[in-house]
N, C-alpha and C positions, 0 to 999 in steps of 0.2 A: 820202229826206228825213230829216234828223236831228230828233230830238225834243228839246225844251228841258227841262232839269232845274233847278228852282229849289231851291238848297240854302242853308240858314241855318247859319252857323258861329259857334262860341264858342271862342276860342283861350285856353287856359290855359298854365301853364308846362310841364306834362307832356303834355297831349293837346289834340286839336282835336275838339270835339263838333260833330256835324252832324245836321241834321234837315230834312225836307221838310214838316213839320207842327209847328212850334214851339209853337203856341197850342192844340194838341190840339183842333182844329176838326173835329167830326164824325168820321165813320168814315174811317180811313186804313189802307191795306193795306201800309204800310212799303215803298214803292217803292225805297228805298235798298238793300235786300238784293239787288236785281237788278243792282247795279253793283259794279265793282271801283274802288277808289281807290288809285292808285299800284300797281296790280297785286294788291291785297289786298282781301278783303271787309271791310267795316266791322264793328266789334265792338259788341254790344249794350251800352248803358249803363244808367243808373239808371232810365230811363223808356222805355216801349215805343216812343215816337216819336223817341228820341234814340239815336244811335250815336256811336262815336268812332274816330278814326284817330290814329296816333302821330306823324305827320309832316305837314308842309304838303302840301296836295293839289296835285299837278302834273298828273296825268292821270286822267281818269274814263272808264271803258269799261263798256259794258253786257254782262252775261252773255248769251251766245248759248245758248238752251235746246236747240238742235239739237246742240251740241257735247257736252252731258252725257247724251245719250240712250243711247249704247251704251258705257257704262263697264264695264270688266271688272276684277275684283279677283282676286288670286292670293295664296294662303297661302304665306308664305315659309318658315315653320318646318313641315316635313313631319310632325313629331310631333303637330301639332294637327289634322291631317286625320282626319275621321271621318264617320259617316253624317249627322250634323247640321251639319257644317262641311266642305263639299267643297273640293277643291283650287282650283277656279275657281268664281266665281259673279258674276252680273251684277245 
């Protein structure tokens, strides 16, 4: 079952501001950070409940927490590898 996401938008000449809590009603845990808009995460704006994207929203996808569970990072520059910074870390 798909969940509904209610988004409020304000379009300017340069950006599109988006919020799911435009009136700052009570506690909001910023559910928009759990979504990608056109394949990109929204950027934080001037207010904690408002974000922005640089182009018109065509596609909204939810971040799958399971897909970020086993990330592995590798140091590309071998000269940086030391006891405090191993070659691989998760």
